[in-house]
VEXFILUM-247012 format. One record per atom (N, C-alpha, C, O): x, y, z; residue in three letters. Coordinates in steps of 0.2 Angstrom, whole numbers, plus 5000, padded with zeros to 4 digits. Layout:
N
XYZAla/...
This chain:
226
490049184834Met/490249234839Met/489849294838Met/489849314832Met/489549324843Gly/489149384842Gly/489549444841Gly/490149444842Gly/489149494839Ser/489549564838Ser/489649594844Ser/489449574850Ser/490049644844Phe/490249684850Phe/489649714853Phe/489549714859Phe/489149744849Ser/488549774852Ser/488149724855Ser/487849734860Ser/488149654852Gln/487749604856Gln/488049584862Gln/487649574867Gln/488749584862Ala/489049564869Ala/488849624874Ala/488749604880Ala/488849684872Gln/488749734877Gln/488049734879Gln/487849744885Gln/487549714875Ser/486849704878Ser/486749644882Ser/486349644886Ser/487249594882Ile/487149534886Ile/487549544892Ile/487249514897Ile/488049574892Arg/488549574898Arg/488149614904Arg/487849664903Arg/488249584910Ser/487949614916Ser/488449634920Ser/488949594921Ser/488449684924Gln/488949714928Gln/488549734935Gln/488049764935Gln/488949714940Leu/488649734947Leu/489149754951Leu/489649724952Leu/489049814955Ile/489549834959Ile/489149844966Ile/488649874967Ile/489449804971Thr/489249814978Thr/489849824983Thr/490349804981Thr/489749854988Pro/490249874993Pro/490549804995Pro/491149804997Pro/490149754996Glu/490449684998Glu/490849654993Glu/491349624995Glu/490649644987Asn/490949604982Asn/491349634977Asn/491749604974Asn/491349704977Gly/491749734972Gly/491349734965Gly/490749744964Gly/491749724960Phe/491549724953Phe/491449654950Phe/491949614950Phe/490849644948Val/490749574945Val/490549584937Val/490149614935Val/490949544933Ser/490849554926Ser/490649484923Ser/491049434925Ser/490149474919Gln/489949414917Gln/490149414909Gln/489949454905Gln/490549364907Asn/490749354900Asn/490149324897Asn/489849274898Asn/489949364891Pro/489249344888Pro/489349274884Pro/488849254881Pro/489949254883Phe/490049194878Phe/490149134882Phe/489949074880Phe/490449134888Asn/490549074892Asn/490149074899Asn/490149034903Asn/489949134900Tyr/489549144906Tyr/489849134913Tyr/489549124918Tyr/490549134913Ser/490949134919Ser/490949204922Ser/490949254918Ser/490949204929Cys/491049274932Cys/491649284935Cys/492049234937Cys/491949344935Val/492549364937Val/492349424943Val/492049474941Val/492549414949Ile/492449454954Ile/493049494955Ile/493549474957Ile/493049564954Val/493549604955Val/493449654961Val/493049694961Val/493849634966Arg/493849674972Arg/494349734973Arg/494849724970Arg/494049784975His/494449844976His/494649864983His/494249864987His/495349874984Met/495549884991Met/495349954993Met/495250004989Met/495149955000Asn/494950025003Asn/495550065004Asn/495850055009Asn/495750105000Gln/496350145001Gln/496350195007Gln/496850205010Gln/495750225008Ala/495750265014Ala/495850225021Ala/496250255025Ala/495650165021Ser/495750125027Ser/496550105027Ser/496850105033Ser/496850095021Val/497550075021Val/497950135023Val/498450125027Val/497750195021Ile/498150255023Ile/498150265030Ile/498550285034Ile/497550265033Ala/497450275040Ala/497850225044Ala/498150245049Ala/497850165042Arg/498350115045Arg/499050125045Arg/499450115050Arg/499250155039Leu/499950175038Leu/500150225042Leu/500650235045Leu/499650275043Lys/499850335048Lys/499850305055Lys/500350335059Lys/499450265057Gln/499550235063Gln/500150195065Gln/500450215070Gln/500350155060Phe/500950115062Phe/501650145059Phe/502150125061Phe/501650185053Glu/502250205050Glu/502350275053Glu/502950305053Glu/501850315054Gly/501950385056Gly/501950425050Gly/502150405045Gly/501850495051Cys/501950535045Cys/502350595047Cys/502250635052Cys/502950595044Val/503450645046Val/503450705041Val/503550685035Val/503450765043Asn/503450825038Asn/504150855036Asn/504150905033Asn/504650815038Tyr/505350845036Tyr/505750785034Tyr/505550725035Tyr/506250795030Met/506650735028Met/507050705033Met/507350735038Met/507050635033Tyr/507450595038Tyr/507650535034Tyr/507450525028Tyr/508050495037Lys/508250435035Lys/507850375038Lys/507850365044Lys/507650335033Cys/507250275036Cys/507750225038Cys/508350225038Cys/507450165041Thr/507950115044Thr/508350085038Thr/508850055039Thr/508150085032Gly/508450065026Gly/509050105024Gly/509450095019Gly/509050165026Gly/509550215025Gly/509350265019Gly/509850305017Gly/508750265017Glu/508550305011Glu/508250375014Glu/507950375020Glu/508350425011Val/508050495013Val/507350485012Val/507150465006Val/506950505016Thr/506250495016Thr/505850545019Thr/506050595022Thr/505150555016Ile/504750605018Ile/504050575019Ile/503850525016Ile/503650605023Gly/502950585024Gly/502850515027Gly/503150505032Gly/502450475023Ile/502350405026Ile/502750355021Ile/502550335016Ile/503450355022Gly/503850305019Gly/503950325012Gly/504150275008Gly/503950385010His/504050405003His/504850415002His/505050465004His/505150374998Ala/505850374998Ala/506050434992Ala/505750434987Ala/506550474994Leu/506850524989Leu/507550494987Leu/508050504991Leu/507550474981Gln/508250444979Gln/508750494977Gln/509350484978Gln/508550554975Thr/509050614974Thr/508750674977Thr/508150684978Thr/509250724977Ala/509050794979Ala/508550824974Ala/508050864975Ala/508550804967Ala/508150824962Ala/507450804964Ala/506950834962Ala/507350734966Asp/506750714968Asp/506450754973Asp/505850764973Asp/506750774978Ala/506550814984Ala/506350884981Ala/505750904983Ala/506650914977Ala/506550974974Ala/505950984970Ala/505651034969Ala/505650924967Arg/505050924963Arg/504450924968Arg/503850934965Arg/504550914974Leu/503950914979Leu/503850984982Leu/504251024981Leu/503250994985Ser/503051054988Ser/503351064995Ser/503251014999Ser/503751114997Trp/504051125003Trp/503851195006Trp/503751245002Trp/503851205012Gln/503751265015Gln/504251275021Gln/504551235024Gln/504451345022Ile/504851365028Ile/504451425031Ile/504351475028Ile/504151405037Asn/503751455040Asn/503151485036Asn/503051535035Asn/502851435033Ser/502251445029Ser/502351475022Ser/501851485018Ser/502951485020Ala/503151515014Ala/503551465010Ala/503851425012Ala/503451465003Pro/503751414999Pro/504451415000Pro/504851465000Pro/504751355000Ala/505451345000Ala/505851344994Ala/505551324989Ala/506451374993Ser/506751374987Ser/507051304985Ser/507151264989Ser/507151294979Ala/507451234977Ala/508151224979Ala/508351164981Ala/508451274980Glu/509151274983Glu/509151254990Glu/509551214992Glu/508651284994Arg/508551265001Arg/508351185002Arg/508651155006Arg/507951164997Val/507751094998Val/508351044996Val/508450995000Val/508751064991Arg/509351024990Arg/509851024995Arg/510150974997Arg/509851084999Ser/510351085004Ser/510151045010Ser/510551005013Ser/509451045011Asp/509151005017Asp/509250925015Asp/509450885019Asp/509150915009Tyr/509250845007Tyr/509950815008Tyr/510050765011Tyr/510450855006Glu/511150835006Glu/511350835014Glu/511750785015Glu/511050875018Ala/511250865025Ala/510950805028Ala/511350775032Ala/510350785026Val/510150715029Val/510450665026Val/510650615029Val/510650665019Ala/510950605016Ala/511650595018Ala/511850535018Ala/511950645021Ala/512650645024Ala/512650615031Ala/513250595033Ala/512050605034Thr/512050585041Thr/511950515041Thr/511550485037Thr/512350475045Pro/512250405045Pro/511550385047Pro/511250415051Pro/511350325045Lys/510750305047Lys/510750275054Lys/511250255056Lys/510150265057Gly/510150235063Gly/509750275068Gly/509250245072Gly/509750345069Pro/509350375073Pro/508650375072Pro/508450365066Pro/508150385076Val/507450395075Val/507350455071Val/507750495070Val/506750455067Ala/506650515063Ala/506750585066Ala/506950625063Ala/506550585072Gly/506550655076Gly/507250675076Gly/507350735077Gly/507750635076Ala/508450655076Ala/508750695070Ala/509250725070Ala/508350695065Tyr/508550735059Tyr/508150805058Tyr/508350835054Tyr/507750815063Ala/507350875062Ala/507750935062Ala/507650985058Ala/508250935066His/508650995067His/509151015061His/509451065060His/509150965056Leu/509650965051Leu/509251005045Leu/509651025040Leu/508651015045Thr/508251045040Thr/507751095042Thr/507551105047Thr/507651145037Leu/507151195038Leu/506551185034Leu/505951205036Leu/506551145029Cys/505951135025Cys/505451085028Cys/505651035031Cys/504851105027Arg/504351065030Arg/503751055025Arg/503651095020Arg/503450995025Met/502950975020Met/502250985024Met/502150965029Met/501751025020Ala/501151035023Ala/500750975023Ala/500850925019Ala/500250965028Val/499850905029Val/499550885022Val/499550825020Val/499250935019Glu/498850915013Glu/499350895007Glu/499050845003Glu/499950915007Asp/500350885002Asp/500650815004Asp/500750774999Asp/500750805010Ala/500950735012Ala/500350685011Ala/500450635009Ala/499750715012Asp/499150665011Asp/499150655003Asp/498950595001Asp/499250704999Lys/499250684992Lys/499750634990Lys/499650594985Lys/500350644993Leu/500950604991Leu/500750534993Leu/500950484989Leu/500550524999Val/500350455001Val/499850424997Val/499850364995Val/499350464995Ala/498750434991Ala/499050414984Ala/498850354982Ala/499450444981Ala/499750424975Ala/500250364976Ala/500250324971Ala/500550364981Asp/501050304983Asp/500650244983Asp/500850194981Asp/500050244987Val/499650184988Val/499350164982Val/499350104981Val/499150204978Gln/498850184971Gln/499350154967Gln/499250104964Gln/499950184967Ser/500550154963Ser/500750084965Ser/500850044961Ser/500750084972Phe/501050024975Phe/500549964974Phe/500649904973Phe/499849984974Glu/499349934973Glu/499449904966Glu/499349844965Glu/499549944961Ser/499649924955Ser/500249874954Ser/500149824950Ser/500749884958Gln/501349844958Gln/501149774961Gln/501349724959Gln/500749774966Leu/500549714970Leu/500049674965Leu/500149614965Leu/499649704961Ala/499149674957Ala/499549644951Ala/499449584949Ala/500149674949Ala/500549644944Ala/500949584947Ala/501149534943Ala/501149584953Ala/501549534956Ala/501149474958Ala/501449414959Ala/500549484960Leu/500149434963Leu/499549424958Leu/499049464958Leu/499549374954Pro/499049364948Pro/498349364951Pro/497849384947Pro/498149344957Lys/497549334959Lys/497349394964Lys/496749394967Lys/497749444964Trp/497649504968Trp/496849534968Trp/496549544973Trp/496649544962Asn/495949574962Asn/495349524964Asn/494849544964Asn/495549464965Thr/495049414968Thr/495049404975Thr/494649374978Thr/495549434978Tyr/495649424986Tyr/495149464989Tyr/494949524987Tyr/494849434995Ala/494349474999Ala/494749545001Ala/495349545002Ala/494349595001Glu/494649665003Glu/495049665009Glu/495649695009Glu/494849635015Pro/495349635020Pro/495949605019Pro/496449625022Pro/495949555015Ala/496649515014Ala/497049565009Ala/497649565010Ala/496749605005Gln/497149645001Gln/497449695006Gln/498049715005Gln/497149725011Glu/497349775015Glu/497949745019Glu/498449775020Glu/497849675021Ala/498449645025Ala/499049635021Ala/499549655023Ala/498949615015Leu/499549605010Leu/499849675009Leu/500449675008Leu/499449725008Phe/499749785006Phe/500149815012Phe/500749835011Phe/499949805018Asp/500249825024Asp/500949795024Asp/501449825026Asp/500949725023Met/501549685023Met/502049705018Met/502649715019Met/501849715012Ala/502249735006Ala/502549805007Ala/503049815005Ala/502149855009Phe/502349925010Phe/502949925016Phe/503349965015Phe/502849885021Asn/503349875026Asn/503949835024Asn/504549855025Asn/503849785020Leu/504449735019Leu/504649745011Leu/505249725010Leu/504249775007Gly/504449775000Gly/504149714997Gly/504049665000Gly/504049714990Leu/503749654987Leu/504249594988Leu/503949534988Leu/504849604988Gly/505349544989Gly/505249514996Gly/505249454996Gly/505149565001Gly/505049535007Gly/504349495008Gly/504349445012Gly/503849525005Leu/503249485005Leu/503249415002Leu/502949375005Leu/503649404997Lys/503749344994Lys/504149294998Lys/504249234996Lys/504449315003Lys/504749275008Lys/504249235013Lys/504449205018Lys/503649245012Phe/503049215015Phe/502649165011Phe/502049175010Phe/503049115008Pro/502649075003Pro/502149035006Pro/501549025002Pro/502149015012His/501648975015His/501049015016His/500448995015His/501149075018Met/500549125019Met/500249145012Met/499649145012Met/500649155007Leu/500349175000Leu/499949114997Leu/499449124994Leu/500249054999Arg/499848994996Arg/499148985000Arg/498648974997Arg/499149005006Ala/498549005010Ala/498049055008Ala/497449045008Ala/498349115006Val/497849165004Val/497549144997Val/496949154996Val/497949114993Asp/497649084986Asp/497149034987Asp/496649024984Asp/497248994993Ala/496748944994Ala/496148964998Ala/495748925000Ala/496149025001Gly/495649055005Gly/495649025012Gly/495149015015Gly/496249005014Asp/496348975021Asp/496549025025Asp/497149035026Asp/496149065028Trp/496249125031Trp/496549115038Trp/496949155040Trp/496349065041Ala/496649045048Ala/497449035047Ala/497849065051Ala/497648995042Thr/498348985041Thr/498649055039Thr/499249065041Thr/498349095034Ala/498649155032Ala/498849195038Ala/499349225039Ala/498349205043Ala/498449245049Ala/498949215053Ala/499349255056Ala/499049145054Ala/499549115058Ala/500249125055Ala/500749125058Ala/500249135048Gln/500949135045Gln/501149205043Gln/501749215040Gln/500849255045Cys/500949325043Cys/501449365048Cys/501549425047Cys/501649335053His/502049365058His/502649395056His/503049355052His/502849455057Arg/503449495055Arg/503849505061Arg/503649525066Arg/504549505060Glu/505049525065Glu/505149595064Glu/505149625058Glu/505349635069Gly/505549705069Gly/504949755068Gly/505149815067Gly/504349735069Ile/503849775070Ile/503449765077Ile/503549715080Ile/502949815078Ser/502649805085Ser/502149745084Ser/501849725079Ser/502049715090Glu/501549655090Glu/500849685089Glu/500449645086Glu/500749745090Glu/500049775089Glu/499949775081Glu/499449755079Glu/500449785077Arg/500449785070Arg/500349715067Arg/499949705063Arg/500749675070Asn/500649605068Asn/499949575070Asn/499649545066Asn/499649595076Arg/498949575077Arg/498449605073Arg/497949565071Arg/498549665071Ala/498149695066Ala/498149665059Ala/497549655056Ala/498649645057Thr/498749605050Thr/498349545051Thr/498049525046Thr/498549505056Ala/498149435057Ala/497449445057Ala/497049405054Ala/497149495061Ala/496449505061Ala/496149525054Ala/495549505053Ala/496549555050Leu/496249575043Leu/496149505039Leu/495649495036Leu/496649465040Phe/496549395036Phe/495949355039Phe/495649325035Phe/495849355046Leu/495349325049Leu/494649355046Leu/494149325045Leu/494649425046Gln/494049465043Gln/493949445036Gln/493349445034Gln/494449425032Ala/494349405025Ala/493849345025Ala/493449335020Ala/493949305030Gly/493549245030Gly/492849255031Gly/492449215029Gly/492649315034Ala/491949325035Ala/491649365030Ala/491049385030Ala/492049385025Ser/491849425020Ser/491349385015Ser/491449335014Ser/490849425012Pro/490349385008Pro/490749355002Pro/491149394999Pro/490649295000Gly/490949264995Gly/491749244996Gly/492049224991Gly/491949245002Ala/492649225004Ala/492749155003Ala/492249115003Ala/493349135001Gly/493549065000Gly/494149074995Gly/494449124995Gly/494249014992Ala/494849014988Ala/494749064982Ala/494249084980Ala/495349104981Ala/495349154976Ala/495249114969Ala/495649074967Ala/494749134965Gln/494549104959Gln/494449164954Gln/494249214955Gln/494449144948Thr/494349184942Thr/493749164938Thr/493649194933Thr/493449104940Ser/492849084936Ser/492449044940Ser/491949014938Ser/
């Protein structure tokens, strides 16, 4: 076995927008293609289909929420974020009061029905930072839950992310036929099996189109690690 310095001199790495990161093992010469999800594209899609709300409201699952699906488990969680009232910083006491008002309201109404309950608002730039951090964190969870995540074509990663963000990781795993098709690089089947109930048909079509787009990506096919 060669030394670490020898391995460094032999190893080749290539980054391209189409293929992601390619690492060559200097000892068995197998290649691993690590693809990176386009987070900006994902966030734009979430804004389109989830919306971005700048005040606290209850999501359909009954959790107090802000921005693009960011759940606030406690009033303390809400108080740790940046809030404004008429462009001035909101006090922690006011944030907690707003949180309790929303938390005490039964779930069911659309987000707009909660606006009159609160004074605190989140600035656009703060909401953008929050969703960027959420996307990065959730992608890490997806990579841990799906062993071949980093080998999926980038459009397939976007499709899976959209489904998991909407349904939760548990909900995504209720699509076993689709997940097997993704691992096999069978993009037509993945597109046919990704339909969700309770969302717009426009969003369903967009997800299916991403899976079909994955089939046209360079190097698309069965997810492989060697």
